[in-house]
N, C-alpha and C positions, 0 to 999 in steps of 0.2 A: 520438358513440361514439368512443372513442380507438383510434388506429391501433395494431395489435400486429403486429411484424415476423414473420413466418413463420420457422419454425425447422426445422433437420434434426435427426432423432433418431440420434445416435451409439451405436454398440454396441461400437466398438474405441477404442483408444488406441495413440499410439506409443510404443514402449518406449524407456525411458531409457537411453543409453549413455554412461558416464564415460570420458573419454579424458584421457591424459597422466597425469604423476605427481600433478598436483594434482586430478585427476579433475574436469575441465571436462564439465558434463553436457549432452548433446545429446538432443534429441526431448521427449517427455513429453506433448505436446499431444493434446487429445481432441476436437478439431473441426477442420474445414477451415482452411487458412491464413488468417489475418487475421479469422477469424469469431469474434472475441472475445465477441460477444453470444450465442454458441451454446455455448461451452465454456472451457475453461482452457488457459493457455500458460505453464507454469511457466519455460520457458527460451526465450530469443529465438535466431532463427537466427544462425549465425556466419559469420565471414569468414575465410577462408584466403589467403594469398599464397604464391606459386611462388618457389622457389630452385632453381637447378640446381647440380650438383656441379662443374660448371666453367664458365667464363665463355663465354656463346653468342655473343659478338661480334655480327656483322651478321645473324645468325639472328634477333636480336630488334629491333623497329623503334626508330628513334632515339627516340621518345617514353618507351619503357620505358628504353633504356640511360640516358637523361638522369636519369630517376628513381632509378637505382640506381648512379650514377657513383661510382667509387671503391671499391666493395665486391663487384663481381661477380667477382673473382678468388678470394675467399674465402667459402665457403659459411656459416661461422660469422656473419662481419661482415654478409653479406647477409640472413642470417636476422634478425639483431639490428635492421637496418634496416626489415625487414617489421613487425617487433613496435613499432617506433617509429612506424610508419604506421597502426598500429591493427590489425594482423593478430591475431585470436584463435588461429589455427592457423597453423603452416608447413609447407608441403608440399615437402620436399626430393625433386625428381626425380634419380633416378641415371642421367642421360642418358649419361654416359661409359661405362656399362656395355654399352650398345647393342653387339651385334656387327658391325654395320654402321657404328659410330662407332669409338669409342677402344677398345672390348672390354676394360675394365679389369674386375678382379675383386673377389672379397668383401673382400679387405683395404682397396682403395680406397674401396669402399662403406662400410665400417665407419669409416674415418677421415674421411669426410665428415660421417656421422651423429654421430660423437662431436664434431666442431667445432660442428655446430648445437646438440646437446644442451647443450654448454658455454657457447653464446652466449645461449640464450633458455630461459625457464621454461614457456612455452606448449606445449600438445600439438604433437606432430611427426608428419605422416604422411611415411612413407618409400615412394616410389613408384617402381616398376621401369619397365621399357620394353616391356612387353607381348610379352615373348619368352619363352615357357614354360621352356625349360631354364635361360635366364640368370636370369630372376626367381627361380626356386627356389634357383639357387646363391647369389645375392646376398642375397636377403631372408632366407633359411634363417641364413646366416651372421650378418646384422645380429638376427635374432630371438634367437640364442643370447648374442652378445656383449651386448647390452643387455637381458638378461632382466629382467622385472618392471618395466621402465621405461612400460610400456602404450604403446608405440608403436602407430600406425595402419599397417598394412602392406598394400600392393595394388600392382598389381590382382591380386585373386584371382578365378579364372576357373573354368570346368568342367574345363580341362586341367590346373590346378595346385593345386586346393583341397585336394586329399589332403597334399601336401607342405607347402604354405605353411600351411594351415589347422592341421595337425599341429604345426608349429613355434609358431604363435601360441598354441595351446592349452597346449603344453608351457612356454612362457616368459613366459605372462602379457601377451600383446598383443591388440589388436583388428584386424580386418581389414576391407577394402573389398572386397564381393563386386560385381564388374563383369560385367553381361550385355549383349547387344548389342539394345538398344531392343525389348524384349519383355517383357509382363508375366508370361507363364508362365514364360519362362526366367529372369527374376529370382526368381520364387518357387521354382523348382526348385534354384536355387543355394543359396539360403538353407536348404532342406530338406536338402540335403547337406551343408552346414556344420554344422548343428544335429545331423544324424545323426553326424557326425564327432566331436561332442562339445563344441563351441563353444556357449556359452550365447548368448542373445539379446541380452545386454547387452555383446557383443564384435563386433557386426557392423553395419557401415554398408553401404548398398546405392547402387550407381552404375548407374543403368540406362543410362548412356550418352546423351550429347546432342551435337550438333553446334554450330556458330555459327549467326548469325542466318540465316534463310531457311527453307529446306525441313527441313534437319536440327534446327533448333530446334523448328519446329512439330511433327514427328514426335515428338522426345523429349518435349517438353510433354506430348503427348496420352497418352504411356505413363506418365510420372511422375503425372499427373492421375488416370489409371486405376488406379495403385498406390495413391494416397492414397485414392481412393473404397473401394477393396477393403479396405484396412487399417482404415478408420473407420466405414463403414456396411454391409460386406459380412461382417464377422466373419471376415476372413481374417487369422489370426494368423501366417501365414507372410510377411506383407508389412508387417509392422509395425515395420519397422526406419528409422531416420532415413536420409534420402536425401542423398547429396553429389553435386555436379555440378562437372566439370572443364572448363567451357565456356571459360574464359580462354585456354587454349592455343590453341583453335579460332579464337577471336575475332582474337587477335594474330597468327596465322599467315596470316591471309587477306589478299588483294591489296589491299582496301580500306583496312586498317589500315596498310599499309606505302606506300602511294602518297604521295609528297611533294605538299603543297599546291599547287606550281605545276603538276603534271601534271593535276589535275582539281579546281579550286577548287569547283566545284559539290558536292563531297562535303564540303566544310567543311575547318576547320583540322586539318593531320596531327597535331598534338600533342593535338588533343582528339577526334579522330574514333574512335580505338580505345576510348578512354573512354566515349564515349557509346555505341558498340556494346556494350560490356561492361555499362554500367549498364542498358540495354535489356534485354539477355538476363537479367541478374540478377533485375529486377523480375518477369519473366515466370516464370522457374523457381521464385521464392519462391511466386508464386501457385499453382503445380502442387504444392507440398509440399515442396521442397528445403529441407533444414536448413542444409546448410554449403556456401557458394559458394567455390569456388577460382577465385581472380581474379590479376590482374597489377599493375594501375596503382594507385598510392596515391590518386590523385583519384577513381577508382571506388569505392573503399574508403570515402572520405569522403561521397561522394554515397549510396551504399547504406546506409551506417550511419544516416545522417540519416533515410533512407525507412523503415528497420526502427524506429526509436526512435520516429518519428512515427506510424506504425502501431500499435504496441504501446503507447505512452505517451501520445501526444497532444501537445498544446502547439505551440508556433510554430516555423517554420523559422527555422534560424540564417542568420545573415548573411554567414558567411565561406565559403560553398560556391564551388567553382571557377566561374568566368564563362567561357563559350565565345566566343571572338573572332568577329566578323561578317566574313565575306569581302565586300569591296565588289563590286557587280554588274559593274563595268567591268574586273574581273580574269577574270571567266567567258569560257571560249572559246566561240567561235561556231562 
């Protein structure tokens, strides 16, 4: 008797969300991640790379600064380098608008967006600083100035969804609905946005996740439950593609910033953050995330290979990054 793989019966499907001027399509699958034997996956998961609107300097680890050397003073040049590294999407963080930082205004935000749009033709996320008043001010100005460019605006929360959601609706943009690691809160925000008039092909979901460790495990479980509700529990308020911004948490962690000499047991500093980023990327892909917001080009190369192998099969490429081995005699006793 031939063995037959048990399969799950799916009653739902992840909505397709076209983003950017060229309408890159996100979502569309009707089975759990990588379960190609159970459903169809018309679009592969996408990888985004982060850009700041000013040079972060030593706020970024040496491994990242080295990868973007010479372009970090210009968000347009930085974005172009991200595309050269294989990014499907560029995430422009308006870090300078933070009231606790440079507190720049809408004019500076629009200037940064204009540089990025002039430099690349991939979809662009314009991400605020999670300050209600400041994000409403800057993202509203960006939405109006770049009408019908189909930017992806975020974060949209339960505190600012009326203002930013209305601007996205008026000027033809997509939004990222961010909720604090809770299935019901994610669902409620989607309901609020659709009640405002946004169609479901204009909403991405960011359930929030931390870096490796407890934060990732908790975030993973919520994403997994969202995927289950969307595909097998007929919850059409959770059938939006998910995006995860774990790269920021990974690269600001102590482990990603320690020099090799301070703790050789953690491995080479130039590769440590990459491996952490790859580890979390693989995890959240399995939980149903469709867009991975990352930072290091080597991470992109490895995760891209993983996605291609999982969806298309074939052999592993021979040009993947090699992790240096730390000799045991360098370990501290």
